[in-house]
SERO-4910 file (N, C-alpha, C, O; in steps of 0.05 Angstrom, whole numbers):
BEGIN
 pado doro    nc1    nc2    nc3   cac1   cac2   cac3    cc1    cc2    cc3    oc1    oc2    oc3
  Met    A  -1152    425  -1104  -1138    436  -1081  -1117    415  -1071  -1124    391  -1068
  Arg    A  -1093    424  -1066  -1071    407  -1057  -1077    396  -1029  -1085    411  -1011
  Ser    A  -1074    370  -1026  -1078    358   -999  -1055    365   -981  -1033    371   -990
  Thr    A  -1060    364   -955  -1040    370   -935  -1026    345   -926  -1040    325   -919
  Ala    A   -999    345   -925   -984    322   -916   -967    330   -892   -958    353   -890
  Asp    A   -963    311   -874   -945    316   -851   -916    316   -860   -908    301   -878
  Ala    A   -900    334   -849   -872    336   -853   -859    344   -827   -871    356   -810
  Ile    A   -833    338   -824   -819    343   -799   -805    370   -801   -791    376   -821
  Leu    A   -808    387   -781   -795    413   -779   -772    411   -759   -777    406   -735
  Phe    A   -748    416   -768   -725    418   -751   -717    448   -750   -709    459   -770
  Glu    A   -719    460   -726   -711    488   -723   -688    490   -703   -688    476   -682
  Val    A   -669    508   -709   -646    511   -691   -645    541   -683   -647    559   -701
  Ala    A   -642    546   -658   -642    574   -648   -614    587   -651   -613    611   -655
  Arg    A   -593    571   -650   -566    583   -651   -556    581   -680   -564    564   -695
  Pro    A   -537    599   -688   -525    596   -714   -509    570   -716   -496    562   -697
  Val    A   -512    557   -739   -501    530   -743   -478    531   -763   -480    545   -783
  Pro    A   -456    517   -757   -435    515   -777   -445    501   -802   -461    482   -800
  Phe    A   -437    510   -825   -448    499   -850   -444    469   -852   -464    455   -859
  Pro    A   -421    457   -846   -418    428   -849   -437    412   -833   -446    391   -841
  Arg    A   -445    422   -809   -464    407   -793   -492    407   -806   -504    386   -808
  Ala    A   -501    430   -816   -527    430   -830   -526    414   -855   -547    402   -862
  Trp    A   -504    414   -869   -502    398   -894   -504    369   -887   -516    353   -901
  Asp    A   -491    361   -865   -493    333   -857   -521    325   -849   -531    304   -856
  Trp    A   -536    343   -835   -564    338   -829   -580    334   -854   -597    315   -856
  Gln    A   -576    351   -874   -591    348   -899   -586    321   -912   -604    308   -921
  Arg    A   -560    313   -912   -554    287   -925   -565    264   -910   -573    244   -922
  Gln    A   -567    266   -883   -580    244   -868   -609    242   -875   -620    221   -880
  Leu    A   -623    265   -877   -651    266   -884   -655    256   -913   -674    242   -919
  Gln    A   -637    265   -931   -639    256   -959   -636    226   -961   -651    213   -976
  Glu    A   -617    214   -946   -613    185   -947   -638    171   -937   -645    150   -948
  Arg    A   -651    182   -917   -676    169   -908   -697    168   -929   -710    147   -933
  Leu    A   -700    190   -944   -721    190   -965   -712    174   -989   -729    162  -1003
  Leu    A   -686    172   -995   -677    155  -1016   -683    126  -1009   -690    110  -1027
  His    A   -679    119   -984   -685     92   -975   -715     86   -975   -724     64   -980
  Asp    A   -731    106   -967   -760    103   -965   -773    128   -977   -781    146   -963
  Pro    A   -777    128  -1004   -788    152  -1018   -816    159  -1008   -824    182  -1013
  Ala    A   -830    141   -995   -856    147   -985   -855    158   -956   -876    165   -945
  Gly    A   -832    160   -945   -829    169   -917   -834    199   -915   -839    213   -934
  Pro    A   -832    209   -890   -838    238   -885   -817    256   -897   -793    251   -895
  Glu    A   -826    278   -908   -808    299   -918   -800    316   -893   -810    312   -872
  Ala    A   -781    334   -898   -770    350   -875   -763    377   -884   -758    383   -908
  Leu    A   -761    396   -864   -753    423   -869   -734    431   -846   -741    429   -823
  Leu    A   -710    440   -854   -691    451   -835   -693    481   -836   -691    493   -858
  Ala    A   -697    495   -814   -699    524   -812   -678    534   -793   -678    526   -769
  Leu    A   -659    551   -802   -637    558   -785   -623    583   -796   -630    594   -816
  Gln    A   -602    592   -781   -583    612   -790   -555    599   -789   -551    579   -774
  His    A   -537    610   -804   -510    598   -805   -490    616   -791   -493    641   -790
  Glu    A   -469    604   -782   -444    619   -775   -433    629   -802   -438    617   -822
  Pro    A   -417    651   -801   -407    663   -826   -391    643   -843   -374    629   -833
  Cys    A   -398    642   -868   -384    624   -887   -391    633   -915   -408    649   -920
  Tyr    A   -377    621   -934   -383    623   -963   -387    595   -974   -374    576   -966
  Thr    A   -406    593   -993   -410    567  -1006   -409    572  -1037   -418    593  -1047
  Leu    A   -397    553  -1050   -394    555  -1079   -406    530  -1092   -399    507  -1084
  Gly    A   -425    534  -1111   -439    512  -1123   -420    494  -1139   -397    501  -1144
  Arg    A   -430    470  -1146   -413    449  -1158   -400    459  -1184   -378    450  -1191
  Gly    A   -414    476  -1199   -402    487  -1224   -393    516  -1221   -388    529  -1241
  Gly    A   -392    526  -1196   -386    554  -1191   -358    562  -1200   -340    546  -1198
  Asp    A   -355    586  -1209   -330    597  -1218   -315    611  -1196   -325    630  -1185
  Pro    A   -291    601  -1189   -275    614  -1168   -268    643  -1174   -260    658  -1157
  Ala    A   -271    651  -1200   -266    679  -1207   -285    698  -1193   -279    722  -1191
  His    A   -307    688  -1183   -326    705  -1169   -319    709  -1139   -333    723  -1124
  Leu    A   -296    697  -1131   -286    702  -1104   -267    725  -1105   -249    726  -1121
  Gly    A   -270    744  -1087   -252    766  -1085   -230    762  -1065   -219    781  -1054
  Phe    A   -223    737  -1061   -201    730  -1042   -188    704  -1051   -199    690  -1068
  Asp    A   -166    698  -1039   -151    673  -1045   -167    650  -1032   -171    650  -1008
  Pro    A   -177    631  -1048   -193    609  -1036   -178    592  -1016   -191    578  -1000
  Ser    A   -152    594  -1016   -136    579   -996   -134    595   -969   -125    584   -949
  Asp    A   -143    620   -970   -142    637   -946   -167    655   -944   -164    679   -946
  Pro    A   -191    642   -942   -215    658   -943   -220    674   -917   -210    665   -896
  Pro    A   -234    696   -918   -241    711   -893   -260    695   -875   -260    700   -851
  His    A   -276    677   -886   -293    659   -871   -291    632   -884   -282    631   -908
  Pro    A   -298    610   -871   -296    584   -884   -310    583   -911   -332    594   -914
  Leu    A   -297    570   -930   -307    567   -957   -313    538   -963   -296    521   -958
  His    A   -337    532   -973   -345    504   -978   -354    501  -1007   -372    516  -1016
  Arg    A   -342    483  -1021   -351    475  -1048   -372    454  -1044   -366    433  -1032
  Ile    A   -396    458  -1053   -418    440  -1046   -434    431  -1071   -429    441  -1093
  Asp    A   -452    413  -1067   -466    399  -1089   -493    411  -1095   -513    397  -1096
  Arg    A   -494    437  -1099   -518    451  -1108   -511    465  -1134   -488    467  -1142
  Gly    A   -532    475  -1147   -528    492  -1170   -521    520  -1161   -523    527  -1138
  Gly    A   -513    537  -1180   -508    565  -1174   -479    571  -1168   -462    553  -1168
  Glu    A   -474    597  -1163   -447    607  -1159   -442    610  -1129   -453    595  -1112
  Val    A   -427    630  -1121   -419    634  -1094   -440    651  -1079   -452    669  -1090
  Thr    A   -445    644  -1054   -461    661  -1037   -449    662  -1009   -430    647  -1003
  His    A   -460    679   -992   -451    684   -965   -473    677   -946   -496    686   -950
  His    A   -466    662   -925   -485    657   -903   -474    669   -877   -450    670   -873
  Leu    A   -493    678   -860   -484    690   -835   -509    695   -817   -531    693   -827
  Pro    A   -505    700   -791   -528    706   -774   -543    731   -785   -532    749   -796
  Gly    A   -570    730   -780   -587    751   -791   -598    744   -818   -614    760   -829
  Gln    A   -590    721   -829   -601    711   -854   -616    685   -848   -605    667   -836
  Leu    A   -641    683   -857   -656    659   -853   -652    639   -876   -652    646   -899
  Val    A   -647    614   -868   -642    593   -887   -662    571   -884   -668    562   -861
  Leu    A   -674    563   -906   -692    539   -906   -679    518   -924   -672    523   -947
  Tyr    A   -676    494   -913   -667    471   -928   -689    450   -929   -692    434   -911
  Pro    A   -706    450   -950   -727    429   -953   -714    403   -963   -699    404   -983
  Val    A   -721    381   -951   -713    355   -961   -739    341   -969   -753    330   -953
  Leu    A   -744    343   -995   -770    335  -1006   -767    313  -1027   -745    311  -1040
  Asn    A   -787    297  -1031   -789    280  -1054   -803    296  -1076   -827    300  -1075
  Leu    A   -787    307  -1094   -798    326  -1113   -818    313  -1132   -833    327  -1146
  Gln    A   -819    287  -1133   -840    274  -1150   -867    278  -1138   -887    275  -1151
  Arg    A   -868    286  -1112   -894    293  -1100   -901    323  -1106   -924    331  -1100
  His    A   -883    338  -1117   -886    366  -1121   -882    375  -1150   -871    397  -1155
  Gly    A   -889    358  -1168   -888    365  -1197   -866    352  -1212   -867    351  -1237
  Gly    A   -845    342  -1199   -824    328  -1213   -809    345  -1233   -801    336  -1254
  Asp    A   -805    371  -1226   -793    390  -1244   -776    409  -1228   -786    424  -1211
  Leu    A   -749    409  -1232   -731    425  -1216   -736    455  -1221   -734    471  -1202
  His    A   -742    462  -1245   -747    491  -1251   -773    500  -1236   -773    522  -1225
  Leu    A   -793    484  -1236   -817    490  -1222   -811    492  -1192   -822    510  -1178
  Tyr    A   -794    475  -1182   -787    476  -1154   -772    502  -1147   -778    514  -1126
  Leu    A   -754    511  -1164   -741    537  -1159   -761    560  -1159   -759    577  -1141
  Arg    A   -780    559  -1177   -800    580  -1178   -817    579  -1152   -826    599  -1142
  Ser    A   -822    555  -1143   -839    552  -1118   -824    564  -1094   -837    577  -1078
  Leu    A   -798    559  -1092   -783    570  -1070   -783    601  -1072   -785    615  -1051
  Glu    A   -780    611  -1096   -782    640  -1099   -809    650  -1090   -811    671  -1077
  Gln    A   -830    636  -1097   -857    645  -1090   -862    645  -1060   -876    662  -1050
  Val    A   -850    627  -1046   -852    627  -1016   -843    654  -1006   -856    666   -989
  Val    A   -820    664  -1015   -809    689  -1006   -827    713  -1016   -832    731  -1001
  Ile    A   -835    711  -1041   -852    733  -1052   -878    735  -1035   -887    757  -1029
  Asp    A   -890    712  -1028   -914    713  -1013   -909    724   -985   -926    740   -975
  Leu    A   -887    716   -972   -881    727   -946   -877    757   -947   -888    772   -930
  Leu    A   -863    767   -967   -858    796   -969   -884    811   -975   -888    833   -966
  Ala    A   -902    798   -990   -928    811   -995   -944    814   -969   -957    834   -966
  Asp    A   -942    794   -952   -955    796   -926   -943    819   -909   -957    830   -891
  Leu    A   -918    827   -915   -906    849   -901   -910    876   -916   -900    897   -907
  Gly    A   -926    875   -937   -932    899   -952   -910    907   -972   -908    930   -980
  Leu    A   -893    888   -980   -871    893   -998   -875    878  -1024   -881    854  -1023
  Glu    A   -873    892  -1046   -878    880  -1073   -852    870  -1085   -840    884  -1101
  Ala    A   -843    846  -1078   -819    834  -1088   -826    817  -1113   -850    812  -1118
  Gly    A   -806    809  -1128   -811    793  -1151   -786    781  -1162   -765    780  -1149
  Arg    A   -789    771  -1187   -767    758  -1201   -756    776  -1223   -769    796  -1230
  Leu    A   -732    770  -1232   -721    783  -1256   -717    762  -1278   -708    740  -1272
  Pro    A   -724    769  -1303   -722    750  -1324   -694    738  -1327   -674    752  -1327
  Gly    A   -693    711  -1329   -668    698  -1333   -651    694  -1308   -629    681  -1310
  Leu    A   -660    704  -1285   -644    702  -1260   -661    686  -1240   -685    686  -1240
  Thr    A   -647    674  -1221   -659    660  -1199   -656    675  -1174   -635    686  -1168
  Gly    A   -678    677  -1158   -678    692  -1133   -701    710  -1131   -719    711  -1148
  Val    A   -702    726  -1109   -723    745  -1104   -711    773  -1100   -691    776  -1087
  Trp    A   -724    792  -1113   -713    819  -1115   -733    840  -1106   -757    836  -1109
  Leu    A   -723    861  -1094   -740    883  -1085   -725    909  -1092   -704    915  -1082
  Glu    A   -738    925  -1110   -727    951  -1118   -698    947  -1128   -681    964  -1122
  Gly    A   -694    926  -1144   -668    922  -1156   -647    909  -1139   -625    904  -1148
  Arg    A   -654    903  -1114   -634    890  -1097   -643    861  -1091   -667    856  -1087
  Lys    A   -624    843  -1090   -630    815  -1086   -632    809  -1056   -612    812  -1041
  Leu    A   -656    800  -1047   -660    794  -1019   -657    764  -1013   -650    757   -991
  Ala    A   -663    747  -1033   -663    718  -1028   -648    704  -1050   -653    708  -1074
  Ala    A   -628    688  -1042   -613    671  -1060   -624    642  -1058   -632    633  -1037
  Ile    A   -625    629  -1081   -636    602  -1082   -618    584  -1098   -610    591  -1120
  Gly    A   -611    561  -1087   -595    541  -1100   -602    514  -1090   -604    510  -1065
  Val    A   -607    495  -1107   -616    469  -1099   -599    447  -1111   -585    451  -1131
  Gly    A   -601    423  -1099   -590    399  -1110   -610    377  -1106   -628    379  -1089
  Ala    A   -607    355  -1120   -625    332  -1117   -611    307  -1126   -595    307  -1144
  Arg    A   -618    285  -1112   -610    258  -1119   -635    242  -1123   -650    239  -1104
  Arg    A   -639    231  -1147   -662    215  -1152   -688    228  -1142   -705    216  -1129
  Trp    A   -689    255  -1147   -712    271  -1141   -715    278  -1111   -735    290  -1103
  Ile    A   -695    271  -1094   -696    279  -1066   -679    304  -1063   -655    303  -1069
  Ser    A   -691    325  -1054   -677    351  -1054   -660    356  -1030   -663    344  -1009
  Gln    A   -641    375  -1034   -627    387  -1011   -620    415  -1019   -624    424  -1041
  His    A   -608    430  -1000   -602    459  -1003   -629    474  -1005   -650    462  -1000
  Gly    A   -629    499  -1013   -655    513  -1013   -652    543  -1017   -642    552  -1037
  Leu    A   -662    558   -997   -663    587  -1000   -650    601   -975   -650    590   -953
  Ala    A   -640    625   -980   -629    642   -959   -640    670   -963   -637    682   -984
  Leu    A   -653    680   -942   -666    706   -942   -651    726   -923   -649    720   -899
  Asn    A   -641    747   -934   -627    767   -917   -648    784   -902   -665    797   -914
  Val    A   -646    783   -876   -666    798   -859   -652    822   -846   -656    845   -854
  Asp    A   -635    817   -826   -622    838   -812   -592    833   -810   -579    841   -790
  Cys    A   -581    819   -829   -552    812   -829   -535    835   -838   -544    854   -851
  Asp    A   -509    834   -831   -489    852   -840   -482    845   -869   -474    822   -875
  Leu    A   -484    864   -887   -479    858   -915   -450    861   -923   -443    856   -947
  Glu    A   -433    869   -905   -405    874   -912   -391    850   -924   -376    853   -943
  Gly    A   -397    826   -914   -384    802   -924   -390    796   -953   -375    781   -966
  Phe    A   -412    806   -964   -418    802   -992   -400    818  -1011   -397    811  -1034
  Arg    A   -386    838   -999   -368    854  -1016   -343    838  -1025   -329    845  -1044
  Ala    A   -338    816  -1011   -315    799  -1018   -320    780  -1040   -302    765  -1048
  Ile    A   -344    779  -1051   -352    761  -1072   -369    775  -1093   -378    798  -1089
  Thr    A   -373    762  -1115   -394    770  -1134   -418    752  -1129   -419    730  -1140
  Pro    A   -437    761  -1113   -458    743  -1103   -473    731  -1127   -484    745  -1144
  Cys    A   -475    704  -1127   -489    689  -1147   -478    695  -1175   -492    689  -1195
  Gly    A   -454    706  -1177   -441    712  -1202   -453    736  -1217   -449    739  -1241
  Ile    A   -469    752  -1203   -483    775  -1216   -470    800  -1206   -474    809  -1183
  Ala    A   -454    813  -1224   -437    836  -1215   -453    862  -1214   -445    880  -1199
  Asp    A   -475    864  -1229   -488    890  -1231   -514    892  -1216   -530    910  -1221
  Arg    A   -519    873  -1198   -544    873  -1182   -536    871  -1152   -528    849  -1144
  Pro    A   -539    892  -1137   -531    891  -1108   -550    873  -1092   -573    869  -1099
  Val    A   -539    863  -1070   -556    849  -1050   -568    870  -1031   -558    892  -1028
  Gly    A   -590    861  -1019   -603    878   -999   -612    861   -975   -607    837   -974
  Arg    A   -625    874   -956   -636    859   -933   -662    872   -926   -667    896   -930
  Leu    A   -680    856   -914   -707    866   -908   -706    890   -888   -723    907   -890
  Ala    A   -687    890   -870   -686    911   -850   -682    939   -863   -687    959   -850
  Asp    A   -672    939   -888   -670    965   -902   -697    977   -908   -700   1001   -911
  Trp    A   -718    960   -910   -745    969   -914   -762    968   -889   -780    985   -884
  Arg    A   -757    948   -872   -772    944   -847   -752    941   -824   -745    919   -816
  Pro    A   -742    964   -814   -720    963   -794   -728    948   -768   -710    939   -753
  Glu    A   -753    944   -763   -762    931   -739   -759    900   -741   -761    886   -721
  Leu    A   -754    890   -765   -754    861   -769   -727    849   -759   -706    861   -763
  Thr    A   -729    825   -747   -706    809   -741   -710    782   -753   -732    773   -758
  Ala    A   -687    768   -757   -689    741   -768   -704    723   -750   -721    707   -758
  Ala    A   -698    725   -724   -711    706   -705   -742    710   -705   -757    691   -704
  Ala    A   -751    735   -706   -779    741   -705   -793    732   -731   -816    724   -731
  Leu    A   -778    734   -754   -790    728   -780   -790    699   -786   -805    690   -804
  Gln    A   -773    683   -774   -771    655   -781   -797    640   -780   -803    625   -799
  Pro    A   -814    643   -759   -839    628   -760   -857    635   -784   -871    619   -794
  Arg    A   -856    660   -792   -872    669   -814   -862    657   -841   -878    650   -858
  Leu    A   -836    656   -844   -824    644   -868   -831    614   -869   -839    604   -890
  Val    A   -828    600   -846   -835    572   -845   -865    568   -852   -872    549   -866
  Ala    A   -882    585   -841   -911    583   -847   -917    588   -876   -934    574   -888
  Ala    A   -903    607   -889   -907    612   -917   -898    588   -934   -911    581   -954
  Phe    A   -877    575   -926   -868    551   -939   -889    529   -936   -896    516   -956
  Ala    A   -899    524   -912   -919    503   -907   -944    508   -924   -955    489   -935
  Arg    A   -953    533   -926   -977    539   -941   -972    533   -971   -989    520   -983
  His    A   -950    542   -981   -945    538  -1010   -943    509  -1018   -953    501  -1038
  Phe    A   -929    493  -1001   -925    465  -1007   -946    447   -996   -944    422   -999
  Gly    A   -966    458   -982   -988    441   -972   -979    422   -951   -986    398   -952
  Met    A   -964    432   -931   -953    415   -911   -963    422   -883   -967    445   -876
  Asn    A   -966    402   -867   -970    405   -838   -944    398   -825   -937    375   -822
  Leu    A   -929    419   -816   -903    415   -804   -905    408   -775   -919    422   -760
  Arg    A   -892    387   -766   -893    378   -738   -865    377   -727   -846    373   -742
  Pro    A   -862    379   -701   -835    376   -689   -825    347   -692   -841    329   -696
  Pro    A   -799    344   -691   -788    317   -693   -795    300   -669   -794    310   -646
  Ser    A   -801    275   -674   -805    255   -652   -778    241   -647   -759    245   -662
  Pro    A   -776    225   -625   -751    212   -619   -740    195   -643   -716    194   -647
  Gln    A   -758    182   -658   -748    166   -680   -739    183   -704   -726    172   -722
  Asp    A   -745    209   -703   -736    227   -725   -708    239   -719   -698    254   -736
  Ser    A   -696    232   -697   -671    245   -689   -649    242   -709   -648    222   -723
  Leu    A   -632    263   -711   -610    263   -729   -584    260   -714   -581    270   -692
  Gln    A   -565    247   -726   -538    245   -713   -526    273   -711   -525    287   -731
  Gly    A   -517    280   -687   -505    307   -683   -525    329   -679   -518    352   -677
  Trp    A   -551    322   -677   -572    343   -673   -571    354   -645   -587    371   -638
***
C-alpha cells in the first residue's frame, strides 16, 4: 500500500491568466529542483480564455493567424499540440518529483488520466482511454486534455477537464491535433455540475490516486505574485 505524503495545495477561486499560473509552476519547480526531498505541490484553478501550444506543436492546427489570435496564444514547454483554456474548465498543475511516483513519464500520463476516470466513475459515468491517444474520453468525446513537462524529473503542466465551459472557442483550433474526435464537457451529461462545485472532488481524486495528504500553504510556502 502506498504511503501518504504531505503536499501543498494552492487553490484559486478566480480565473487566472495563463502566464501567472505558468510562473507559479516554475517557482514551485525550482524549489523542488533545489531540494528534491522538499514538499510537492498541486495548483488547482481555472484560466482566463487563452490557447496554449506545446513545444513541438504544429501551428497548422490553429484556425487563426497566430499573430492575431482571438484569445492570447502561448507557446509553452509541455508536450502535445494546441488546446484551449477558459472558465468552466478545471485545471490541475501537479509539481511533483516523479522519481517518487515511478520515474516514468508515460506512467505519469496514465496516472493523470486515471484521476479523471475515477472521478467520472464516482459520478456514474464510464469514461476511458482511446488506443494511441492521450486524454479521457466519454462516448467518443474528449473531456480531459493532458500535457506535461519535466526538468530532471520535476513535473509541471498537467490536466484540463471540461465541466461547464463554453465549447465555441475550440472551433478555432484542432484540439490536441485530433481532427476527427470532438471535445465535450461534463455538463452535457450532468447539467447540474459546475466547475467550482466539482473542483474539490477532482482534487480529492488526485490526492487518493497519488497517496497525498494535501494541506493549505503556510507563510513559508508563499509564491511571488500569489
